[in-house]
Structure formats: C-alpha cells, structure tokens
All heavy atoms as a GROMACS GRO file, in nm:
protein
  586
    1MET      N    1  -2.482  16.579  14.232
    1MET     CA    2  -2.483  16.717  14.176
    1MET      C    3  -2.564  16.806  14.266
    1MET      O    4  -2.520  16.923  14.285
    1MET     CB    5  -2.530  16.718  14.030
    1MET     CG    6  -2.534  16.853  13.968
    1MET     SD    7  -2.367  16.914  13.943
    1MET     CE    8  -2.396  17.062  13.869
    2GLN      N    9  -2.676  16.760  14.317
    2GLN     CA   10  -2.754  16.846  14.407
    2GLN      C   11  -2.677  16.887  14.526
    2GLN      O   12  -2.695  16.999  14.579
    2GLN     CB   13  -2.887  16.764  14.441
    2GLN     CG   14  -2.981  16.857  14.521
    2GLN     CD   15  -3.041  16.968  14.441
    2GLN    OE1   16  -3.056  16.959  14.318
    2GLN    NE2   17  -3.069  17.078  14.513
    3HIS      N   18  -2.593  16.794  14.582
    3HIS     CA   19  -2.512  16.827  14.700
    3HIS      C   20  -2.421  16.954  14.664
    3HIS      O   21  -2.401  17.039  14.752
    3HIS     CB   22  -2.436  16.709  14.743
    3HIS     CG   23  -2.356  16.725  14.871
    3HIS    ND1   24  -2.422  16.762  14.990
    3HIS    CD2   25  -2.226  16.726  14.894
    3HIS    CE1   26  -2.328  16.771  15.080
    3HIS    NE2   27  -2.209  16.752  15.026
    4VAL      N   28  -2.358  16.944  14.553
    4VAL     CA   29  -2.264  17.054  14.511
    4VAL      C   30  -2.346  17.183  14.498
    4VAL      O   31  -2.303  17.290  14.539
    4VAL     CB   32  -2.192  17.017  14.382
    4VAL    CG1   33  -2.119  17.138  14.334
    4VAL    CG2   34  -2.101  16.899  14.402
    5GLN      N   35  -2.464  17.176  14.432
    5GLN     CA   36  -2.551  17.291  14.420
    5GLN      C   37  -2.582  17.358  14.558
    5GLN      O   38  -2.579  17.471  14.573
    5GLN     CB   39  -2.671  17.262  14.340
    5GLN     CG   40  -2.760  17.384  14.318
    5GLN     CD   41  -2.883  17.350  14.229
    5GLN    OE1   42  -2.904  17.234  14.188
    5GLN    NE2   43  -2.970  17.452  14.211
    6ASN      N   44  -2.620  17.268  14.647
    6ASN     CA   45  -2.653  17.314  14.788
    6ASN      C   46  -2.528  17.383  14.849
    6ASN      O   47  -2.546  17.489  14.914
    6ASN     CB   48  -2.704  17.201  14.870
    6ASN     CG   49  -2.833  17.154  14.824
    6ASN    OD1   50  -2.906  17.217  14.759
    6ASN    ND2   51  -2.866  17.032  14.867
    7LEU      N   52  -2.415  17.320  14.836
    7LEU     CA   53  -2.297  17.385  14.896
    7LEU      C   54  -2.269  17.525  14.829
    7LEU      O   55  -2.232  17.620  14.903
    7LEU     CB   56  -2.171  17.294  14.865
    7LEU     CG   57  -2.162  17.178  14.964
    7LEU    CD1   58  -2.043  17.085  14.922
    7LEU    CD2   59  -2.134  17.222  15.104
    8LEU      N   60  -2.282  17.534  14.700
    8LEU     CA   61  -2.263  17.664  14.635
    8LEU      C   62  -2.362  17.764  14.688
    8LEU      O   63  -2.323  17.888  14.708
    8LEU     CB   64  -2.277  17.650  14.481
    8LEU     CG   65  -2.163  17.568  14.417
    8LEU    CD1   66  -2.190  17.550  14.266
    8LEU    CD2   67  -2.027  17.619  14.434
    9GLN      N   68  -2.485  17.725  14.710
    9GLN     CA   69  -2.583  17.822  14.760
    9GLN      C   70  -2.552  17.864  14.908
    9GLN      O   71  -2.572  17.976  14.941
    9GLN     CB   72  -2.727  17.759  14.752
    9GLN     CG   73  -2.777  17.754  14.617
    9GLN     CD   74  -2.906  17.668  14.603
    9GLN    OE1   75  -2.950  17.603  14.697
    9GLN    NE2   76  -2.971  17.674  14.491
   10GLU      N   77  -2.501  17.770  14.985
   10GLU     CA   78  -2.453  17.800  15.122
   10GLU      C   79  -2.342  17.903  15.118
   10GLU      O   80  -2.340  17.992  15.198
   10GLU     CB   81  -2.412  17.678  15.194
   10GLU     CG   82  -2.525  17.585  15.238
   10GLU     CD   83  -2.474  17.460  15.311
   10GLU    OE1   84  -2.389  17.475  15.401
   10GLU    OE2   85  -2.515  17.353  15.277
   11LEU      N   86  -2.252  17.881  15.023
   11LEU     CA   87  -2.138  17.974  15.009
   11LEU      C   88  -2.184  18.116  14.981
   11LEU      O   89  -2.129  18.217  15.025
   11LEU     CB   90  -2.039  17.924  14.906
   11LEU     CG   91  -1.949  17.807  14.945
   11LEU    CD1   92  -1.871  17.765  14.826
   11LEU    CD2   93  -1.862  17.837  15.064
   12ASP      N   94  -2.292  18.121  14.887
   12ASP     CA   95  -2.346  18.254  14.854
   12ASP      C   96  -2.393  18.318  14.979
   12ASP      O   97  -2.372  18.441  15.002
   12ASP     CB   98  -2.463  18.244  14.756
   12ASP     CG   99  -2.417  18.198  14.620
   12ASP    OD1  100  -2.300  18.214  14.582
   12ASP    OD2  101  -2.505  18.148  14.543
   13GLN      N  102  -2.462  18.253  15.067
   13GLN     CA  103  -2.519  18.309  15.189
   13GLN      C  104  -2.406  18.344  15.282
   13GLN      O  105  -2.414  18.452  15.342
   13GLN     CB  106  -2.616  18.210  15.253
   13GLN     CG  107  -2.744  18.188  15.168
   13GLN     CD  108  -2.833  18.076  15.220
   13GLN    OE1  109  -2.793  17.998  15.308
   13GLN    NE2  110  -2.949  18.063  15.160
   14LEU      N  111  -2.309  18.252  15.307
   14LEU     CA  112  -2.201  18.282  15.399
   14LEU      C  113  -2.112  18.393  15.361
   14LEU      O  114  -2.054  18.465  15.445
   14LEU     CB  115  -2.119  18.153  15.424
   14LEU     CG  116  -2.185  18.044  15.502
   14LEU    CD1  117  -2.096  17.923  15.502
   14LEU    CD2  118  -2.212  18.091  15.645
   15TYR      N  119  -2.100  18.422  15.225
   15TYR     CA  120  -2.012  18.522  15.175
   15TYR      C  121  -2.054  18.659  15.235
   15TYR      O  122  -1.966  18.747  15.256
   15TYR     CB  123  -2.023  18.524  15.023
   15TYR     CG  124  -1.922  18.624  14.953
   15TYR    CD1  125  -1.789  18.587  14.948
   15TYR    CD2  126  -1.965  18.751  14.921
   15TYR    CE1  127  -1.706  18.677  14.878
   15TYR    CE2  128  -1.874  18.832  14.861
   15TYR     CZ  129  -1.743  18.799  14.846
   15TYR     OH  130  -1.654  18.887  14.784
   16HIS      N  131  -2.184  18.681  15.252
   16HIS     CA  132  -2.228  18.807  15.301
   16HIS      C  133  -2.252  18.803  15.455
   16HIS      O  134  -2.305  18.908  15.506
   16HIS     CB  135  -2.362  18.844  15.232
   16HIS     CG  136  -2.336  18.864  15.089
   16HIS    ND1  137  -2.271  18.973  15.033
   16HIS    CD2  138  -2.366  18.791  14.974
   16HIS    CE1  139  -2.269  18.960  14.904
   16HIS    NE2  140  -2.322  18.852  14.867
   17SER      N  141  -2.216  18.697  15.520
   17SER     CA  142  -2.232  18.696  15.665
   17SER      C  143  -2.117  18.757  15.735
   17SER      O  144  -2.013  18.800  15.675
   17SER     CB  145  -2.254  18.553  15.712
   17SER     OG  146  -2.130  18.481  15.701
   18ASP      N  147  -2.122  18.764  15.872
   18ASP     CA  148  -2.014  18.830  15.946
   18ASP      C  149  -1.893  18.738  15.975
   18ASP      O  150  -1.802  18.783  16.027
   18ASP     CB  151  -2.069  18.878  16.074
   18ASP     CG  152  -2.174  18.986  16.052
   18ASP    OD1  153  -2.164  19.060  15.955
   18ASP    OD2  154  -2.262  19.008  16.143
   19THR      N  155  -1.911  18.610  15.947
   19THR     CA  156  -1.811  18.513  15.989
   19THR      C  157  -1.727  18.463  15.874
   19THR      O  158  -1.763  18.374  15.805
   19THR     CB  159  -1.870  18.391  16.061
   19THR    OG1  160  -1.966  18.329  15.978
   19THR    CG2  161  -1.943  18.437  16.187
   20LEU      N  162  -1.615  18.529  15.849
   20LEU     CA  163  -1.525  18.496  15.740
   20LEU      C  164  -1.468  18.351  15.767
   20LEU      O  165  -1.448  18.276  15.669
   20LEU     CB  166  -1.413  18.594  15.730
   20LEU     CG  167  -1.314  18.570  15.616
   20LEU    CD1  168  -1.382  18.564  15.479
   20LEU    CD2  169  -1.203  18.679  15.622
   21ALA      N  170  -1.433  18.321  15.895
   21ALA     CA  171  -1.381  18.187  15.922
   21ALA      C  172  -1.476  18.076  15.879
   21ALA      O  173  -1.431  17.976  15.821
   21ALA     CB  174  -1.352  18.176  16.070
   22GLU      N  175  -1.604  18.097  15.907
   22GLU     CA  176  -1.706  17.992  15.866
   22GLU      C  177  -1.714  17.980  15.717
   22GLU      O  178  -1.723  17.874  15.664
   22GLU     CB  179  -1.845  18.030  15.929
   22GLU     CG  180  -1.949  17.925  15.902
   22GLU     CD  181  -2.085  17.962  15.965
   22GLU    OE1  182  -2.089  18.064  16.036
   22GLU    OE2  183  -2.175  17.884  15.944
   23TYR      N  184  -1.708  18.097  15.647
   23TYR     CA  185  -1.718  18.094  15.501
   23TYR      C  186  -1.596  18.020  15.451
   23TYR      O  187  -1.604  17.935  15.353
   23TYR     CB  188  -1.721  18.234  15.447
   23TYR     CG  189  -1.687  18.248  15.303
   23TYR    CD1  190  -1.787  18.209  15.204
   23TYR    CD2  191  -1.559  18.284  15.250
   23TYR    CE1  192  -1.764  18.222  15.070
   23TYR    CE2  193  -1.542  18.287  15.115
   23TYR     CZ  194  -1.639  18.259  15.024
   23TYR     OH  195  -1.611  18.264  14.890
   24GLU      N  196  -1.477  18.051  15.502
   24GLU     CA  197  -1.357  17.988  15.456
   24GLU      C  198  -1.354  17.839  15.473
   24GLU      O  199  -1.310  17.762  15.387
   24GLU     CB  200  -1.231  18.054  15.521
   24GLU     CG  201  -1.100  17.999  15.476
   24GLU     CD  202  -1.065  18.033  15.332
   24GLU    OE1  203  -1.115  18.132  15.273
   24GLU    OE2  204  -0.993  17.954  15.270
   25THR      N  205  -1.399  17.792  15.591
   25THR     CA  206  -1.408  17.653  15.616
   25THR      C  207  -1.499  17.581  15.519
   25THR      O  208  -1.469  17.477  15.468
   25THR     CB  209  -1.454  17.632  15.764
   25THR    OG1  210  -1.366  17.693  15.852
   25THR    CG2  211  -1.469  17.485  15.795
   26LYS      N  212  -1.622  17.643  15.502
   26LYS     CA  213  -1.716  17.584  15.405
   26LYS      C  214  -1.664  17.577  15.261
   26LYS      O  215  -1.679  17.486  15.191
   26LYS     CB  216  -1.846  17.658  15.414
   26LYS     CG  217  -1.958  17.596  15.327
   26LYS     CD  218  -1.995  17.461  15.366
   26LYS     CE  219  -2.098  17.456  15.484
   26LYS     NZ  220  -2.155  17.334  15.512
   27TRP      N  221  -1.586  17.691  15.229
   27TRP     CA  222  -1.534  17.695  15.093
   27TRP      C  223  -1.432  17.581  15.072
   27TRP      O  224  -1.434  17.521  14.965
   27TRP     CB  225  -1.462  17.833  15.066
   27TRP     CG  226  -1.427  17.853  14.922
   27TRP    CD1  227  -1.496  17.902  14.826
   27TRP    CD2  228  -1.308  17.807  14.864
   27TRP    NE1  229  -1.430  17.904  14.705
   27TRP    CE2  230  -1.314  17.846  14.725
   27TRP    CE3  231  -1.190  17.743  14.905
   27TRP    CZ2  232  -1.204  17.816  14.638
   27TRP    CZ3  233  -1.082  17.715  14.822
   27TRP    CH2  234  -1.095  17.749  14.693
   28GLN      N  235  -1.349  17.557  15.169
   28GLN     CA  236  -1.251  17.456  15.162
   28GLN      C  237  -1.310  17.316  15.140
   28GLN      O  238  -1.264  17.233  15.066
   28GLN     CB  239  -1.152  17.457  15.270
   28GLN     CG  240  -1.057  17.575  15.271
   28GLN     CD  241  -0.970  17.586  15.395
   28GLN    OE1  242  -0.964  17.499  15.476
   28GLN    NE2  243  -0.897  17.694  15.405
   29ILE      N  244  -1.416  17.294  15.217
   29ILE     CA  245  -1.483  17.163  15.209
   29ILE      C  246  -1.549  17.149  15.063
   29ILE      O  247  -1.539  17.046  15.006
   29ILE     CB  248  -1.596  17.153  15.316
   29ILE    CG1  249  -1.526  17.142  15.456
   29ILE    CG2  250  -1.695  17.036  15.294
   29ILE    CD1  251  -1.626  17.162  15.574
   30ALA      N  252  -1.616  17.259  15.025
   30ALA     CA  253  -1.682  17.255  14.888
   30ALA      C  254  -1.579  17.236  14.785
   30ALA      O  255  -1.606  17.166  14.680
   30ALA     CB  256  -1.758  17.386  14.872
   31ALA      N  257  -1.460  17.305  14.794
   31ALA     CA  258  -1.363  17.296  14.694
   31ALA      C  259  -1.309  17.152  14.675
   31ALA      O  260  -1.284  17.101  14.568
   31ALA     CB  261  -1.248  17.392  14.716
   32LYS      N  262  -1.290  17.085  14.790
   32LYS     CA  263  -1.237  16.945  14.785
   32LYS      C  264  -1.344  16.855  14.721
   32LYS      O  265  -1.309  16.770  14.643
   32LYS     CB  266  -1.208  16.902  14.932
   32LYS     CG  267  -1.079  16.955  14.988
   32LYS     CD  268  -1.053  16.908  15.118
   32LYS     CE  269  -0.926  16.977  15.171
   32LYS     NZ  270  -0.893  16.932  15.312
   33LEU      N  271  -1.470  16.880  14.758
   33LEU     CA  272  -1.575  16.800  14.695
   33LEU      C  273  -1.587  16.814  14.548
   33LEU      O  274  -1.598  16.713  14.474
   33LEU     CB  275  -1.716  16.837  14.765
   33LEU     CG  276  -1.834  16.760  14.711
   33LEU    CD1  277  -1.832  16.612  14.744
   33LEU    CD2  278  -1.963  16.819  14.770
   34VAL      N  279  -1.578  16.934  14.508
   34VAL     CA  280  -1.582  16.970  14.357
   34VAL      C  281  -1.461  16.906  14.288
   34VAL      O  282  -1.473  16.847  14.184
   34VAL     CB  283  -1.582  17.120  14.337
   34VAL    CG1  284  -1.558  17.158  14.190
   34VAL    CG2  285  -1.715  17.184  14.379
   35GLU      N  286  -1.346  16.912  14.342
   35GLU     CA  287  -1.222  16.849  14.288
   35GLU      C  288  -1.237  16.699  14.274
   35GLU      O  289  -1.188  16.650  14.176
   35GLU     CB  290  -1.102  16.885  14.360
   35GLU     CG  291  -1.060  17.032  14.353
   35GLU     CD  292  -0.944  17.070  14.444
   35GLU    OE1  293  -0.889  16.979  14.510
   35GLU    OE2  294  -0.909  17.184  14.441
   36GLN      N  295  -1.308  16.635  14.366
   36GLN     CA  296  -1.332  16.493  14.363
   36GLN      C  297  -1.439  16.456  14.264
   36GLN      O  298  -1.420  16.361  14.180
   36GLN     CB  299  -1.370  16.440  14.498
   36GLN     CG  300  -1.249  16.448  14.600
   36GLN     CD  301  -1.296  16.407  14.742
   36GLN    OE1  302  -1.416  16.385  14.762
   36GLN    NE2  303  -1.200  16.406  14.836
   37ALA      N  304  -1.546  16.531  14.268
   37ALA     CA  305  -1.663  16.500  14.181
   37ALA      C  306  -1.643  16.549  14.035
   37ALA      O  307  -1.688  16.477  13.942
   37ALA     CB  308  -1.785  16.563  14.235
   38PHE      N  309  -1.570  16.659  14.019
   38PHE     CA  310  -1.548  16.716  13.885
   38PHE      C  311  -1.401  16.757  13.867
   38PHE      O  312  -1.365  16.870  13.885
   38PHE     CB  313  -1.631  16.840  13.869
   38PHE     CG  314  -1.780  16.812  13.884
   38PHE    CD1  315  -1.846  16.850  14.002
   38PHE    CD2  316  -1.853  16.753  13.790
   38PHE    CE1  317  -1.974  16.822  14.028
   38PHE    CE2  318  -1.998  16.730  13.808
   38PHE     CZ  319  -2.051  16.770  13.930
   39PRO      N  320  -1.314  16.655  13.843
   39PRO     CA  321  -1.175  16.690  13.828
   39PRO      C  322  -1.147  16.792  13.720
   39PRO      O  323  -1.212  16.791  13.617
   39PRO     CB  324  -1.116  16.556  13.787
   39PRO     CG  325  -1.212  16.448  13.832
   39PRO     CD  326  -1.354  16.517  13.824
   40GLY      N  327  -1.064  16.884  13.757
   40GLY     CA  328  -1.034  16.993  13.656
   40GLY      C  329  -1.120  17.120  13.676
   40GLY      O  330  -1.105  17.213  13.606
   41PHE      N  331  -1.206  17.111  13.774
   41PHE     CA  332  -1.293  17.226  13.803
   41PHE      C  333  -1.270  17.281  13.948
   41PHE      O  334  -1.222  17.215  14.028
   41PHE     CB  335  -1.444  17.188  13.793
   41PHE     CG  336  -1.490  17.180  13.652
   41PHE    CD1  337  -1.466  17.074  13.574
   41PHE    CD2  338  -1.558  17.289  13.594
   41PHE    CE1  339  -1.504  17.059  13.448
   41PHE    CE2  340  -1.599  17.276  13.467
   41PHE     CZ  341  -1.573  17.167  13.388
   42THR      N  342  -1.299  17.416  13.967
   42THR     CA  343  -1.291  17.472  14.097
   42THR      C  344  -1.404  17.569  14.110
   42THR      O  345  -1.493  17.588  14.028
   42THR     CB  346  -1.152  17.551  14.107
   42THR    OG1  347  -1.136  17.584  14.249
   42THR    CG2  348  -1.148  17.671  14.018
   43ILE      N  349  -1.415  17.642  14.227
   43ILE     CA  350  -1.522  17.723  14.255
   43ILE      C  351  -1.477  17.875  14.243
   43ILE      O  352  -1.365  17.909  14.286
   43ILE     CB  353  -1.567  17.704  14.400
   43ILE    CG1  354  -1.622  17.562  14.422
   43ILE    CG2  355  -1.675  17.812  14.447
   43ILE    CD1  356  -1.650  17.532  14.570
   44ALA      N  357  -1.559  17.956  14.176
   44ALA     CA  358  -1.526  18.095  14.163
   44ALA      C  359  -1.654  18.173  14.207
   44ALA      O  360  -1.767  18.128  14.202
   44ALA     CB  361  -1.498  18.131  14.018
   45TYR      N  362  -1.636  18.297  14.251
   45TYR     CA  363  -1.736  18.387  14.286
   45TYR      C  364  -1.749  18.485  14.170
   45TYR      O  365  -1.658  18.562  14.132
   45TYR     CB  366  -1.712  18.463  14.409
   45TYR     CG  367  -1.827  18.540  14.466
   45TYR    CD1  368  -1.939  18.484  14.510
   45TYR    CD2  369  -1.816  18.687  14.473
   45TYR    CE1  370  -2.053  18.558  14.561
   45TYR    CE2  371  -1.923  18.753  14.528
   45TYR     CZ  372  -2.034  18.689  14.575
   45TYR     OH  373  -2.140  18.764  14.620
   46SER      N  374  -1.854  18.478  14.094
   46SER     CA  375  -1.863  18.540  13.956
   46SER      C  376  -1.992  18.612  13.941
   46SER      O  377  -2.099  18.573  13.994
   46SER     CB  378  -1.842  18.431  13.851
   46SER     OG  379  -1.861  18.484  13.726
   47GLU      N  380  -1.988  18.713  13.850
   47GLU     CA  381  -2.106  18.786  13.819
   47GLU      C  382  -2.172  18.704  13.710
   47GLU      O  383  -2.111  18.654  13.612
   47GLU     CB  384  -2.072  18.928  13.754
   47GLU     CG  385  -2.197  19.008  13.726
   47GLU     CD  386  -2.151  19.148  13.690
   47GLU    OE1  387  -2.036  19.179  13.672
   47GLU    OE2  388  -2.249  19.237  13.685
   48ILE      N  389  -2.307  18.693  13.709
   48ILE     CA  390  -2.387  18.608  13.621
   48ILE      C  391  -2.444  18.695  13.515
   48ILE      O  392  -2.495  18.801  13.542
   48ILE     CB  393  -2.501  18.536  13.699
   48ILE    CG1  394  -2.442  18.461  13.820
   48ILE    CG2  395  -2.577  18.452  13.608
   48ILE    CD1  396  -2.345  18.344  13.780
   49TYR      N  397  -2.434  18.647  13.389
   49TYR     CA  398  -2.493  18.717  13.273
   49TYR      C  399  -2.605  18.631  13.223
   49TYR      O  400  -2.600  18.511  13.225
   49TYR     CB  401  -2.385  18.737  13.167
   49TYR     CG  402  -2.283  18.844  13.203
   49TYR    CD1  403  -2.178  18.805  13.285
   49TYR    CD2  404  -2.296  18.971  13.156
   49TYR    CE1  405  -2.087  18.906  13.312
   49TYR    CE2  406  -2.206  19.066  13.184
   49TYR     CZ  407  -2.097  19.038  13.263
   49TYR     OH  408  -2.006  19.130  13.295
   50ASN      N  409  -2.710  18.702  13.161
   50ASN     CA  410  -2.818  18.623  13.097
   50ASN      C  411  -2.771  18.584  12.959
   50ASN      O  412  -2.665  18.631  12.903
   50ASN     CB  413  -2.940  18.714  13.085
   50ASN     CG  414  -2.926  18.832  12.989
   50ASN    OD1  415  -2.817  18.863  12.948
   50ASN    ND2  416  -3.035  18.903  12.965
   51SER      N  417  -2.834  18.489  12.901
   51SER     CA  418  -2.801  18.433  12.771
   51SER      C  419  -2.868  18.520  12.664
   51SER      O  420  -2.968  18.582  12.692
   51SER     CB  421  -2.836  18.283  12.758
   51SER     OG  422  -2.971  18.268  12.778
   52GLY      N  423  -2.819  18.511  12.550
   52GLY     CA  424  -2.875  18.587  12.437
   52GLY      C  425  -2.776  18.680  12.374
   52GLY      O  426  -2.658  18.684  12.408
   53ILE      N  427  -2.822  18.750  12.274
   53ILE     CA  428  -2.736  18.840  12.200
   53ILE      C  429  -2.680  18.950  12.280
   53ILE      O  430  -2.563  18.984  12.266
   53ILE     CB  431  -2.814  18.893  12.072
   53ILE    CG1  432  -2.853  18.777  11.981
   53ILE    CG2  433  -2.728  18.992  11.997
   53ILE    CD1  434  -2.952  18.821  11.871
   54ALA      N  435  -2.759  19.014  12.364
   54ALA     CA  436  -2.716  19.132  12.434
   54ALA      C  437  -2.616  19.098  12.544
   54ALA      O  438  -2.528  19.181  12.577
   54ALA     CB  439  -2.832  19.204  12.499
   55ARG      N  440  -2.623  18.984  12.601
   55ARG     CA  441  -2.535  18.940  12.713
   55ARG      C  442  -2.533  19.041  12.824
   55ARG      O  443  -2.422  19.081  12.878
   55ARG     CB  444  -2.394  18.909  12.663
   55ARG     CG  445  -2.387  18.811  12.550
   55ARG     CD  446  -2.399  18.663  12.602
   55ARG     NE  447  -2.294  18.633  12.694
   55ARG     CZ  448  -2.280  18.523  12.762
   55ARG    NH1  449  -2.377  18.436  12.748
   55ARG    NH2  450  -2.186  18.506  12.845
   56LEU      N  451  -2.648  19.090  12.867
   56LEU     CA  452  -2.659  19.189  12.972
   56LEU      C  453  -2.637  19.126  13.106
   56LEU      O  454  -2.695  19.019  13.136
   56LEU     CB  455  -2.793  19.261  12.967
   56LEU     CG  456  -2.821  19.339  12.836
   56LEU    CD1  457  -2.958  19.389  12.834
   56LEU    CD2  458  -2.722  19.447  12.821
   57SER      N  459  -2.564  19.191  13.191
   57SER     CA  460  -2.548  19.147  13.329
   57SER      C  461  -2.676  19.175  13.408
   57SER      O  462  -2.734  19.282  13.390
   57SER     CB  463  -2.428  19.217  13.395
   57SER     OG  464  -2.434  19.197  13.529
   58ASP      N  465  -2.716  19.082  13.492
   58ASP     CA  466  -2.830  19.111  13.580
   58ASP      C  467  -2.778  19.156  13.720
   58ASP      O  468  -2.859  19.170  13.808
   58ASP     CB  469  -2.931  18.996  13.592
   58ASP     CG  470  -2.872  18.874  13.659
   58ASP    OD1  471  -2.750  18.878  13.702
   58ASP    OD2  472  -2.938  18.781  13.672
   59GLY      N  473  -2.646  19.172  13.737
   59GLY     CA  474  -2.592  19.218  13.857
   59GLY      C  475  -2.581  19.121  13.963
   59GLY      O  476  -2.551  19.148  14.078
   60THR      N  477  -2.604  18.991  13.933
   60THR     CA  478  -2.602  18.888  14.033
   60THR      C  479  -2.467  18.827  14.049
   60THR      O  480  -2.403  18.792  13.950
   60THR     CB  481  -2.708  18.778  13.991
   60THR    OG1  482  -2.832  18.838  13.971
   60THR    CG2  483  -2.718  18.668  14.100
   61MET      N  484  -2.422  18.814  14.164
   61MET     CA  485  -2.292  18.745  14.202
   61MET      C  486  -2.330  18.613  14.266
   61MET      O  487  -2.413  18.607  14.360
   61MET     CB  488  -2.213  18.826  14.292
   61MET     CG  489  -2.173  18.961  14.236
   61MET     SD  490  -2.051  18.955  14.099
   61MET     CE  491  -1.903  18.908  14.190
   62ARG      N  492  -2.265  18.507  14.215
   62ARG     CA  493  -2.289  18.370  14.270
   62ARG      C  494  -2.162  18.289  14.268
   62ARG      O  495  -2.071  18.316  14.194
   62ARG     CB  496  -2.389  18.298  14.187
   62ARG     CG  497  -2.523  18.351  14.177
   62ARG     CD  498  -2.606  18.317  14.300
   62ARG     NE  499  -2.742  18.362  14.292
   62ARG     CZ  500  -2.788  18.470  14.360
   62ARG    NH1  501  -2.710  18.537  14.439
   62ARG    NH2  502  -2.913  18.502  14.343
   63HIS      N  503  -2.154  18.190  14.349
   63HIS     CA  504  -2.047  18.091  14.346
   63HIS      C  505  -2.083  17.990  14.233
   63HIS      O  506  -2.196  17.942  14.234
   63HIS     CB  507  -2.034  18.013  14.477
   63HIS     CG  508  -1.970  18.102  14.581
   63HIS    ND1  509  -2.044  18.189  14.660
   63HIS    CD2  510  -1.842  18.116  14.623
   63HIS    CE1  511  -1.959  18.260  14.743
   63HIS    NE2  512  -1.842  18.212  14.721
   64VAL      N  513  -1.988  17.970  14.144
   64VAL     CA  514  -2.015  17.881  14.025
   64VAL      C  515  -1.888  17.788  14.013
   64VAL      O  516  -1.779  17.814  14.067
   64VAL     CB  517  -2.034  17.962  13.904
   64VAL    CG1  518  -2.165  18.045  13.912
   64VAL    CG2  519  -1.913  18.048  13.874
   65LEU      N  520  -1.911  17.684  13.937
   65LEU     CA  521  -1.804  17.595  13.901
   65LEU      C  522  -1.735  17.646  13.769
   65LEU      O  523  -1.810  17.676  13.673
   65LEU     CB  524  -1.850  17.451  13.875
   65LEU     CG  525  -1.913  17.379  13.992
   65LEU    CD1  526  -1.946  17.236  13.962
   65LEU    CD2  527  -1.819  17.389  14.120
   66VAL      N  528  -1.609  17.651  13.766
   66VAL     CA  529  -1.536  17.690  13.648
   66VAL      C  530  -1.418  17.595  13.622
   66VAL      O  531  -1.361  17.543  13.722
   66VAL     CB  532  -1.480  17.834  13.656
   66VAL    CG1  533  -1.596  17.933  13.660
   66VAL    CG2  534  -1.388  17.850  13.776
   67PRO      N  535  -1.380  17.577  13.497
   67PRO     CA  536  -1.262  17.487  13.468
   67PRO      C  537  -1.138  17.556  13.518
   67PRO      O  538  -1.123  17.681  13.508
   67PRO     CB  539  -1.260  17.474  13.321
   67PRO     CG  540  -1.352  17.581  13.263
   67PRO     CD  541  -1.442  17.622  13.377
   68GLN      N  542  -1.042  17.482  13.568
   68GLN     CA  543  -0.917  17.532  13.607
   68GLN      C  544  -0.825  17.545  13.487
   68GLN      O  545  -0.825  17.458  13.401
   68GLN     CB  546  -0.850  17.433  13.708
   68GLN     CG  547  -0.920  17.423  13.837
   68GLN     CD  548  -0.849  17.327  13.932
   68GLN    OE1  549  -0.755  17.263  13.895
   68GLN    NE2  550  -0.901  17.315  14.051
   69TYR      N  551  -0.756  17.656  13.480
   69TYR     CA  552  -0.663  17.676  13.375
   69TYR      C  553  -0.519  17.641  13.428
   69TYR      O  554  -0.475  17.706  13.516
   69TYR     CB  555  -0.667  17.820  13.326
   69TYR     CG  556  -0.567  17.848  13.209
   69TYR    CD1  557  -0.597  17.802  13.087
   69TYR    CD2  558  -0.453  17.928  13.237
   69TYR    CE1  559  -0.507  17.825  12.986
   69TYR    CE2  560  -0.370  17.949  13.131
   69TYR     CZ  561  -0.395  17.897  13.000
   69TYR     OH  562  -0.306  17.924  12.903
   70ILE      N  563  -0.466  17.545  13.371
   70ILE     CA  564  -0.335  17.490  13.417
   70ILE      C  565  -0.228  17.526  13.310
   70ILE      O  566  -0.235  17.480  13.196
   70ILE     CB  567  -0.334  17.348  13.447
   70ILE    CG1  568  -0.441  17.315  13.558
   70ILE    CG2  569  -0.200  17.292  13.492
   70ILE    CD1  570  -0.464  17.174  13.584
   71VAL      N  571  -0.134  17.604  13.346
   71VAL     CA  572  -0.023  17.643  13.256
   71VAL      C  573   0.085  17.530  13.269
   71VAL      O  574   0.132  17.503  13.379
   71VAL     CB  575   0.041  17.773  13.292
   71VAL    CG1  576   0.145  17.807  13.192
   71VAL    CG2  577  -0.074  17.881  13.275
   72GLN      N  578   0.132  17.475  13.164
   72GLN     CA  579   0.235  17.372  13.166
   72GLN      C  580   0.356  17.417  13.091
   72GLN      O  581   0.360  17.491  13.006
   72GLN     CB  582   0.182  17.237  13.110
   72GLN     CG  583   0.072  17.184  13.189
   72GLN     CD  584   0.019  17.054  13.131
   72GLN    OE1  585   0.066  17.006  13.026
   72GLN    NE2  586  -0.073  16.992  13.202
   0.00000   0.00000   0.00000
C-alpha cells in the first residue's frame, strides 16, 4: 500500500511540472499497479473535502483511488 501512496504523491508533483509525457508515463504505470493490487479501482485527480457535517472543501487537489463504475 505504501508503494501506491508514493506513486500517487509522485503523480501530484508531476501534474504541475512541465513534462506532460513524464506525467502520462508515470500515470500509466501507477494505473496498472492499482488495477493489479486493487481490482475494480482506478486513479482520479480529485478535490479533497474534510470530514464532518459541513463537508467544506479545503481546495486541495490530489490523485486518489476510486472505484470504477462499470455499466453492463
């Protein structure tokens, strides 16, 4: 799990860098790893909300794992 967390943090950093090709390559590697380690999940770039009643956004964008929605 730590390896996946590290990859997601790397993606966060690369997302704002100048090299889209490097980001895309790392994203593809991370997506394959996530699909193997956590079947049914993928990576999304998402705004993070705090927990609690107010559910206020703290304005943070991060790469996170989310379940895949498969229409059958």
